[in-house]
C-alpha positions, -999 to +999 in steps of 0.1 A: -002-509-207+002-474-197-033-454-196-023-425-179-036-407-209-070-406-229-065-428-265-099-406-272-076-374-267-046-387-288-072-394-314-081-358-316-048-346-315-042-366-343-069-353-363-058-316-357-026-324-367-034-343-403-061-311-408-036-285-395-061-263-375-088-272-350-124-258-372-109-284-399-105-314-374-137-305-355-157-304-394-144-336-401-152-355-366-186-333-363-176-321-330-177-281-316-144-261-320-140-259-284-146-292-274-119-306-300-094-278-285-103-289-250-096-325-251-057-317-270-056-292-243-057-324-219-039-343-239-010-321-235-017-316-198-013-350-193+015-357-214+035-320-199+044-311-234+031-286-256+019-305-293+006-271-311+021-240-317+004-215-338+013-208-377-002-178-395-038-189-396-039-224-387-012-246-365+019-267-366+033-295-348+060-292-320+090-310-318+068-326-291+041-330-313+062-346-342+070-375-322+036-375-307+024-378-343+050-403-354+034-426-326-004-416-335+003-427-368+014-464-359-014-465-334-045-458-357-030-476-386-028-503-365-064-497-355-075-493-390-063-527-398-081-543-368-118-550-384-103-565-417-075-587-393-108-597-370-130-604-401-105-627-417-098-646-383-139-653-381-144-663-419-138-697-431-104-708-426-076-686-442-040-684-437-031-649-449+002-638-459+014-604-465+044-596-482+063-564-494+082-571-528+109-544-535+106-532-570+141-537-581+136-578-569+134-595-601+097-607-607+104-639-619+124-644-593+097-639-569+074-668-584+101-689-577+109-679-543+076-679-533+069-711-549+071-731-513+039-718-504+018-709-535-002-743-527-018-735-496-050-747-497-063-716-477-038-686-490-050-655-489-018-638-504-014-602-499+015-586-522+024-544-523+049-535-547+076-504-533+106-489-524+129-511-500+129-485-475+091-476-475+085-514-471+107-520-440+088-489-423+057-507-433+071-543-421+081-526-387+046-513-379+036-549-390+017-541-421+036-569-436+047-605-424+077-601-443+097-582-474+117-597-501+143-577-514+178-577-529+195-563-500+195-571-464+178-550-442+202-514-431+211-511-397+187-493-376+187-489-341+150-477-340+139-508-361+148-545-350+144-560-384+163-594-389+177-605-428+175-642-438+192-652-469+173-671-495+202-676-523+220-660-553+221-660-591+247-654-616+236-624-639+239-623-679+234-601-705+204-605-729+193-593-759+159-591-779+166-609-815+169-576-837+204-565-812+217-598-805+240-600-837+255-565-829+261-575-790+274-606-793+304-593-813+329-585-799+313-592-760+316-572-743+331-545-757+304-543-776+278-530-751+301-495-759+280-496-791+247-511-787+217-493-764+225-509-727+193-513-703+202-509-667+186-507-628+188-477-614+215-468-586+192-477-556+193-514-570+217-537-548+232-548-583+239-515-599+267-509-581+284-543-594+274-536-630+293-505-628+323-522-619+322-548-642+320-526-668+351-506-653+371-537-654+367-543-688+371-503-699+338-500-711+318-473-713+282-487-714+260-469-742+231-461-714+196-460-733+176-464-702+177-469-667+146-488-644+135-491-609+114-513-617+129-546-628+098-562-648+098-528-668+135-532-676+127-565-693+098-552-708+113-527-724+147-546-740+125-573-750+109-543-773+141-535-787+151-506-767+186-524-755+204-548-742+197-559-707+214-579-672+190-606-657+195-633-631+202-666-649+180-682-628+154-668-648+170-678-679+138-704-692+110-678-681+132-648-700+136-666-728+099-683-729+080-649-721+104-624-735+118-642-767+149-627-759+189-648-763+216-649-740+241-628-755+273-632-725+284-637-694+284-612-669+314-629-646+317-619-611+285-600-606+254-620-586+221-606-574+212-620-536+178-625-526+170-619-488+137-629-466+134-596-442+109-601-409+109-582-373+123-614-357+152-634-353+135-663-359+108-665-387+079-678-367+050-671-397+044-705-406+043-693-446+075-678-447+097-706-427+090-722-461+108-696-482+139-708-462+165-726-479+165-755-452+125-753-453+129-754-489+153-787-491+135-806-463 
C-alpha cells in the first residue's frame, strides 16, 4: 500500500471540502485556521496538484479536488463503519448480512427469495431499500454484501459488479373486489375503462407492460404510477385501480391484500437477480440465495 501522503492531511482536506472553507472546517475540527490550511497545502504539495480554488468568500474543488474528494468519501465511509464491524466481530457469534433491496422489486418476492437465509440462528439482517443505482454504488463501496434487484447490473467499467439470476415469474392483473367485475368484463380491453396502477418507467417490467398494451391496442386509463411496488399494491387493494403483480406471489396477494386475479398478462415476466462484487459469491448466506444452492 502506498503511504506517500498523510491520511491525516487527506482528512483535513475532506472536511474543508465538505464545509466549503478553511474557517468552517477549522471550527468543526477545533483547530487553528492556519494549521488546517497548512495541512491541506502539504497534501497538495505531496500529490502535485491544486485541490481547492477560491470561490467568492469560500473555496471550491478543482477537477483534481473532485477526484480526490470522491476517493476520500469512500475511504472515510469505510473508516466510519470500522467500529461497528469490529464490535460485531468481537461480540457473540453473529452472521451479519446487509442486503440492498431495489424499491421496484416486489416485497413479497423478497421474502421468498430470502427464505433460505432467514432461519440462520445467529443472523443479523440489515436491509436497505433504495433505487437500484444508489444501491449499486453502495455495493461497490462494500457498504452492502449484495443487492436484490429486478434487473442485472448495467455494464460499468468503473464498477466490478456481477449479476446472478435467481428466477422469474409471469405477471397477472389483480383488482380489489369492487373493481373486479368491471375489469373482467371484456378483459383486457376493459383496462382502457377501469383505473389502472402501474410501476414507474424506471421499473424493469414497465417497458414490457407498455409493449403488452400496444400489442392489444389498449390505451390504459392510468390512475397512478408508483416507484415502490408495495405502495402500488396497497393503493390498488384500497380501491384505486387494477394493478399488475408477479403470479409467484398470488397466494400472499389474495390473503394479505384481499384482491382477485382478473386476467393474465401473457408474455410479461418479472426477473430477479442478486448482484455482488465478485464473479463467485463468497458470502456464505448470499450463496444460499442462488438457485443451485436452494435446490440442493
